[in-house]
N, C-alpha and C positions, 0 to 999 in steps of 0.2 A: 858604219858609223859607231865612234862612242860617245855613251851618254855623255855630254855637259855635266861636271862637277858642280854641286847645288852652290851658289853662291853664300856666301858667310852669314850675310844678314837675312835670308830666307832660311837659312838651317837654326840661327838663331830664335825664328817665330814660330818654327816647328817647337822646339823644345820648351819656348816660354807656352804654347798653346798646351802640350802636355802636362804641364804641370798646372794650369788652369783649369783642366780638366780634372786630373783625377786627384788635386786636393779636396775637395770636398769628402772624397774617399779616404783619403788617408785622416781627414779632419772626424769622420765616423766610424774610423775603426781604431780611435783611438784608447787607451788603455781607461776598462771599466770604472776601476777604481778613481780614476783622475776625474772621469767623467760625475761619478755621482759625488765627488765632494767638492765638486766645481759649484753645487750649488748651497746656499744658504737657507736655511730654515727658520721659520717662527713657531716660539714657544710661550703660550697663552700671551700676555699681549707686548711680547718682545720680540722684535723681527730683525732679520739681517744678522742670522747669530751662524758663526761659523766654528770653525777649530780654535779653541779644543775640543768644543763642547760636542755632543752628539746626543742623541735624543729624536720621540717624535718617529720622521720616518726618514732620520738619518743616520744611514749605519756606523757602527761602532767604531769601525777602521776609518771615518775621519776624522775622529776625535782623538781623545788621549784617556787612559784609565783615571778615575776618579771625577772626569766630566761629565757623565752622563745627567743630563737635564727631565724630569717627569715633567709632563705638561699636560694642562688641561684647558678649556677655555679662555678662563682670567686667570690665571695662577701658570706660575713655573718654580721647580723647586730644586731644590740639589741634596743629596746627601753626604755629609762631610764627617768624618770619623762615627757616632752614633747617634750624632740629633740630624734634623731634617731642617735645611732654610729657602724663606723663598727666596727669591732671586728677584731682587726690585731692580736693578742695571746690573751692562754687560758694560765698559767701555774697551774696544778694542784694540784701541792707540795706546792706552797708558796700562792694557790687560789688567783692570781693575774689576771685580766684581764687588759688589754692594748686597748684601745678603740679611736677614733679619730673624731671628729664632723661630721657628712655625709654632711652637709650642710654648710660646709667652706674646704670642698676639694679642688676646685679652686680655689677661692677666698675670700675677705673679707665681700663683697655683697650677702646676701643670701634673697631669697624673704620676708622672716620673720625673726625678731626678737626673739630670743630664748636664755633665760639665762640656766647656765647649773647647774644644781640640782639634788643634790642623796637625794635619800630614806636612812637616816641614818641607820635604821636597816639592809638595805642591803650591802649599797658600804660606804666606807672612802677612801678620797684621798690617796696615795702613798707619802711618805713624798718627793719626786723629785715631785711634781708638783707644777707648779706655774700659781695663776690668770693671767689673758692676760682680761685686761678693754678695751673695745672697744665703740669709739662712734659715733653714727649717726647723720645724719642731724645737723649739725655744721655750724656757720656764719664764713667764711673765715676772718682769724683774719689778723690785719697791722700787718707789720713786727715791730718785737722789737725794740723801740729806744735808742740806745746808746745815754749814759748819765755819765756823769763823777760823778753824787750825786748817782746811783746804786751801792752799794756795790758790788752786786753778780749779776754777767749779769743774764738778764731773760734767760730762756731756750728758743732754736730756733728750733720750730718745725720741721724744714730742718735739723738738724743734730744730734738733740740728741740722746742717745746713747737709752734710755727709754722712749721718747714721740716722737710721728713722726707722719704724716696724709697719709691720702691713698683718695685714690678716688672712687664713685662708681656713674660711669656713665649713668645716666636715673633713679638713683635711687632718688629719692626725691631729698635733697639739697644734692648737689656732692662731700663736704668735711666731712671726719672723721678722728676721729683719734685714736689711741692706746698706750697703756702705759701699761708697763711691769712692774710697781713697782706700790702699792699702793701711791696713795697721803700722807698718815700720814709717808710714811718711807722718805719722802724728806724735805729739810732744808725749812725754811718757805720762803722765797725769790721764790725757784722753786713752789713750794707750791702756792702761791697765786697768780705764774703767770700764773700757768699753768689750775688751778680752774676757773682764769678769762676765758681762753679758751674754758674750758669744758662747762663753764654755760651758754653757746650760742648753745649747743646742745640739740636735741628733745630727742634721745634715746641714751642708753645705752646697751649694752649685756656684760654678764660675762661669758669667754671661760676658758679654763684652757689649760696647754702645758707642757712638758717634761720641771722642771726647769734644769738643765745640755745642754737641746738643747739653748734654752733661754738665759743663760748666756756665753754660747760659744758664740753666734752670739754677745752678747752687749761685748764681752769680745775682738774681731775680729773688734770690729766696722763696721761688716756688715748685720746687723739688718736694715731690708727695710721692704715695704708691702710683695716682693714676698718671703722672706726667713722665713717671717712670718707665710703666709700660708704653707709653707714647715714643719715649725716647728710643727703647729699645727695635719699637716699630719702624723707627727711622734707620735702621738697620746700618752697619757699617762696614768697611772696605776690606776688603784681602787683594793682595798683589799676589797672580798667578806664575809659576812657572812650568810650562809645559813642553820642555825641550824648545824655553825661547831663540837661545840664539843659532840651533839647527834648523827652527823652523824659518829666521831671518833668511838664512842661507838659502833652503830653500825655495822662500817665493823670489828671494833676487834672481834665481837661474829658470823663474817662469813655472814650478813646480806645485804643487796643493801639499799643503802638510796633512802628515794620519801616523796612523801606528799599527805595528804589525805586530795582533795578538799571538802568532805563533812564534815569532823572533823573541818576542817581546821588548822591539825596539821601536825606535821611530824610524817612519818612511816618509818618503817623498815622492810624493804620487805624480808621474810627466805623461806625455801623451803618447812613450813606446811602452812606457812599464814601470814599477816602482824602483825607486833608488835608497840608497840608504842613505843620500845627505843632498844633492844637487841633482839637479838634471843635466843632461850632455846639452853641449851647443848644438846648434842649426836645426834646434825643431821648432815648428808650429804651434805657438801657446796662445792659448785664449783665455784668460783666468774671468770669472765673475768679481773676483776681490779686488776691485779698482780701488775700492772705499778702506779694502786692508793695508794696514803699514807695510810698507815693502814689495807689496807687489809690482810687478811687471807685463809688460807683453812684448814676450822675441818672436820676432817677425823670423818669417823662412829665409836662409841664407845656404849658401854654398861655397 
């Protein structure tokens, strides 16, 4: 007797059973970097942090160069250029990082004077950012003399809404000035007078604050040394770029974004192995980034 051939339906059931039995093994043998980067992490009081950030227990290859977070129990910091910033908020959808200079959280007199500078390949200021100029080690100016020959009153640093002085006790010369507008924006008489004051200063530092916050203080005539410190503590926005377009393509194919520190290139982590841009089709992918933009779940297909 010859064995009867298996019916088509019975053969299909065997194939499906085989796949169901071995699917967990397939998932458990997924690429290690895919598994590690498939978990978000918490840093300080901010949770659900993913690419392009790394730090704490999240491996460097899961992030992007320049986006390391230093974490403690209640704070999270990032170093950009030579300055350290407190991270106040991370908006994954808009890719905006809200930060505040860590050395200006209490007053305007830090031990070291460092400008706010960015790597333009990684960050750019959001539209609602305003430059603040701080001048240090200045000579005390004489009070502006009133004269009928002066067509426009010389700005008074005690009362002017965008130009005022502050003190740093025990810090070099104790007099300093802050200017919430660029000199080029001022009318000529004010420009000349203020330039005369600032010409006596030894150092200048460029900071950034939220424009709407500063304008609100100016409009209400409540801008002072104390309220300026508060405005700096509220931080400002930075738009980040960490191969955003490649990351969108990677996530769209079911992968996870990362970086290869050997080749110094973007890497898309997939269940089989890392790829340069996107994952191949026909993979079983389950991503924890369901709340991240452009993330997808790709089902097993044949």
